[in-house]
C-alpha positions as CSV (number, residue, x, y, z in Angstrom):
1,X,0.0,0.0,0.1
2,X,3.3,2.3,0.5
3,X,4.2,3.7,-2.9
4,X,7.8,5.2,-3.2
5,X,6.5,7.2,-6.2
6,X,3.8,9.7,-6.6
7,X,2.2,11.5,-9.5
8,X,3.3,15.1,-10.1
9,X,-0.5,16.1,-9.3
10,X,0.1,15.0,-5.8
11,X,3.7,16.4,-5.6
12,X,2.7,19.6,-6.5
13,X,-0.2,19.7,-4.2
14,X,2.0,18.6,-1.3
15,X,4.8,21.5,-2.3
16,X,2.1,23.8,-2.1
17,X,0.8,22.7,1.1
18,X,4.1,22.8,2.4
19,X,4.5,26.7,1.3
20,X,1.7,27.1,3.9
21,X,3.6,26.3,6.8
22,X,6.6,28.7,6.4
23,X,5.7,30.2,9.8
24,X,4.5,34.1,10.6
25,X,5.9,36.5,7.8
26,X,4.3,39.8,9.2
27,X,6.2,41.9,11.9
28,X,3.2,41.2,14.3
29,X,3.4,37.5,13.7
30,X,7.0,37.1,14.4
31,X,6.7,39.3,17.5
32,X,4.2,37.0,19.0
33,X,6.5,33.8,18.2
34,X,9.5,35.2,19.5
35,X,10.6,33.8,22.5
36,X,10.6,35.7,25.4
37,X,12.9,35.2,28.5
38,X,10.6,35.2,32.0
39,X,11.5,34.8,35.4
40,X,9.3,32.1,37.1
41,X,7.9,33.7,40.1
42,X,8.5,30.8,43.0
43,X,11.7,29.2,41.7
44,X,13.3,32.3,40.5
45,X,14.2,30.2,37.4
46,X,14.4,32.0,33.7
47,X,12.0,30.6,31.2
48,X,12.3,31.2,27.5
49,X,8.8,30.9,26.0
50,X,6.0,33.1,23.9
51,X,3.6,34.9,26.2
52,X,0.6,32.7,25.2
53,X,2.8,29.9,26.8
54,X,3.5,31.8,29.7
55,X,0.0,32.8,30.1
56,X,-1.3,28.8,29.6
57,X,1.1,27.7,32.2
58,X,0.5,30.0,34.6
59,X,-3.3,29.8,34.5
60,X,-2.7,25.7,34.5
61,X,-0.1,25.4,37.5
62,X,-2.3,28.0,39.5
63,X,-5.6,25.8,39.2
64,X,-3.3,22.7,40.0
65,X,-1.9,24.0,43.2
66,X,-5.0,25.3,44.5
67,X,-6.6,22.2,44.2
68,X,-3.8,20.7,46.2
69,X,-4.3,23.6,48.8
70,X,-0.8,23.7,49.8
71,X,0.1,25.3,53.6
72,X,3.3,26.5,53.9
73,X,6.6,26.9,52.0
74,X,7.4,23.4,51.6
75,X,3.9,22.0,50.8
76,X,4.0,24.8,48.4
77,X,7.3,23.8,46.8
78,X,5.9,20.3,46.2
79,X,2.6,21.3,44.8
80,X,4.7,23.6,42.3
81,X,6.8,20.7,41.5
82,X,3.9,18.4,40.8
83,X,2.2,21.3,38.9
84,X,5.3,21.7,36.7
85,X,5.8,18.0,36.2
86,X,2.1,17.3,35.3
87,X,2.3,20.4,32.6
88,X,5.3,18.9,31.3
89,X,3.6,15.4,30.8
90,X,0.7,17.3,28.4
91,X,3.2,19.0,26.6
92,X,5.1,15.3,25.9
93,X,1.7,14.3,24.4
94,X,1.6,17.8,22.5
95,X,5.1,17.2,21.0
96,X,4.3,13.7,20.0
97,X,1.0,14.7,18.2
98,X,2.9,17.7,16.6
99,X,5.6,15.6,15.4
100,X,3.3,13.3,13.6
101,X,1.5,16.1,12.2
102,X,4.6,17.6,11.0
103,X,5.9,14.1,9.6
104,X,2.3,13.9,7.9
105,X,3.0,17.4,6.0
106,X,6.6,16.2,5.1
107,X,5.9,12.6,4.2
108,X,2.5,12.7,3.2
109,X,3.0,12.2,-0.4
110,X,4.7,8.8,0.0
111,X,1.3,7.5,0.8
112,X,-1.7,7.8,-2.1
113,X,-5.2,6.7,-0.5
114,X,-8.7,7.9,-1.5
115,X,-9.8,8.6,2.0
116,X,-8.2,11.6,3.8
117,X,-8.3,9.7,7.3
118,X,-7.2,6.5,6.1
119,X,-4.3,8.6,4.7
120,X,-3.5,10.0,7.8
121,X,-3.8,6.9,9.9
122,X,-1.4,5.4,7.2
123,X,1.3,8.1,7.5
124,X,1.5,8.3,11.3
125,X,1.8,4.3,11.5
126,X,4.6,4.5,8.8
127,X,6.3,7.1,10.8
128,X,5.9,5.1,14.1
129,X,7.6,2.4,12.8
130,X,10.3,4.1,11.1
131,X,11.2,6.6,14.4
132,X,10.5,3.6,16.9
133,X,13.6,4.6,18.9
134,X,12.4,8.4,19.1
135,X,8.9,7.3,20.4
136,X,10.3,4.5,22.7
137,X,12.5,7.6,24.3
138,X,9.2,9.8,24.5
139,X,7.6,6.9,26.1
140,X,10.5,6.2,28.8
141,X,10.4,10.2,29.3
142,X,6.8,10.4,29.9
143,X,7.1,7.3,32.2
144,X,10.0,9.2,34.4
145,X,7.6,12.2,34.3
146,X,4.8,10.2,36.0
147,X,7.3,8.9,38.4
148,X,8.4,12.2,39.8
149,X,4.6,13.4,39.7
150,X,3.4,10.7,41.8
151,X,6.6,11.0,44.2
152,X,5.9,14.6,44.6
153,X,2.0,14.0,45.2
154,X,2.9,11.3,47.7
155,X,5.5,13.2,49.5
156,X,3.0,16.2,49.8
157,X,0.4,13.9,51.2
158,X,2.6,12.5,53.9
159,X,3.4,15.9,54.8
160,X,-0.2,17.3,55.1
161,X,-0.9,14.4,57.5
162,X,2.2,15.4,59.4
163,X,1.0,18.7,59.6
164,X,-2.4,18.0,60.3
165,X,-1.6,15.2,63.2
166,X,0.7,18.4,65.0
167,X,-2.2,20.5,64.5
168,X,-4.5,18.2,66.3
169,X,-2.2,17.6,69.0
170,X,-1.8,21.4,69.5
171,X,-5.5,21.9,69.4
172,X,-5.8,19.2,72.2
173,X,-3.2,20.7,74.3
174,X,-4.9,24.2,74.5
175,X,-8.3,22.4,75.2
176,X,-7.0,20.4,78.0
177,X,-5.2,23.4,79.5
178,X,-8.3,25.3,79.3
179,X,-10.4,22.5,81.0
180,X,-7.6,22.2,83.5
181,X,-7.7,26.2,84.3
182,X,-11.9,26.0,84.4
183,X,-11.6,23.1,87.1
184,X,-9.2,25.0,89.0
185,X,-11.4,28.0,89.1
186,X,-14.6,25.7,89.9
187,X,-12.6,24.0,92.7
188,X,-11.7,27.3,94.2
189,X,-15.3,28.8,94.0
190,X,-16.7,25.9,95.9
191,X,-14.4,26.1,99.0
192,X,-14.8,29.9,99.3
193,X,-15.9,31.3,102.6
194,X,-19.1,32.7,100.9
195,X,-20.1,29.2,100.0
196,X,-20.3,28.6,103.9
197,X,-17.9,25.5,104.2
198,X,-14.8,26.9,103.8
199,X,-11.9,24.7,105.3
200,X,-8.8,25.7,106.7
201,X,-5.5,24.4,106.2
202,X,-4.0,24.7,109.6
203,X,-4.0,21.6,111.5
204,X,-6.7,21.7,114.6
205,X,-5.6,21.6,118.1
206,X,-5.8,18.4,119.9
207,X,-8.5,18.0,122.5
208,X,-7.2,18.0,126.3
209,X,-7.6,14.1,127.6
210,X,-10.3,13.3,130.2
211,X,-9.0,11.5,133.5
212,X,-10.5,8.4,134.3
213,X,-10.4,6.5,137.4
214,X,-8.7,3.1,137.2
215,X,-10.1,0.4,139.1
216,X,-9.1,-0.5,142.6
217,X,-7.6,2.8,143.2
218,X,-10.9,4.3,144.1
219,X,-10.6,7.1,147.4
220,X,-11.8,5.7,150.5
221,X,-14.7,7.8,151.6
């Protein structure tokens, strides 16, 4: 089904289509497509990306981090790493699709079929088999990113549980201290003289012993 040669009509059509994908030609288009350096707000790293990519990245990571609801610097750092890794995973899938689209435009003339969708599918299959090593590298990279993502999410979950436990212990200590203070105040009020049964802390004096006559020693009258 694959043909090494195509008709002149198909070749001219492919060349005409290729001319439409030469990138922006106007000053405005070139300005939009240019790479701009920007410093990441949290990590301070310099990233080279277009304004549109920067806005998409910021929007994606902000929503991702908000769902994780981190507290404190360390949790926020882990959440930011997870969001950045998830973004890179999404970009990996986009890179694969973009590469297939690029090869379809470049090598589409090598396959002739009557149906457009069948033509696209066959070209993609041809590219995958021809570039199997590159696609294996993409899959390996994606797997590593998945491992990093799950590692960050697990570390964040464990840290959250630790902080929640510490917070619960602190709240219990405060509650216990309050109950002890209330109990002390209650004991103090119930032993006050106003209640009529205050107790003295001083020991009471012993009562004098009464003298009793011993049998057999009575005085004679």
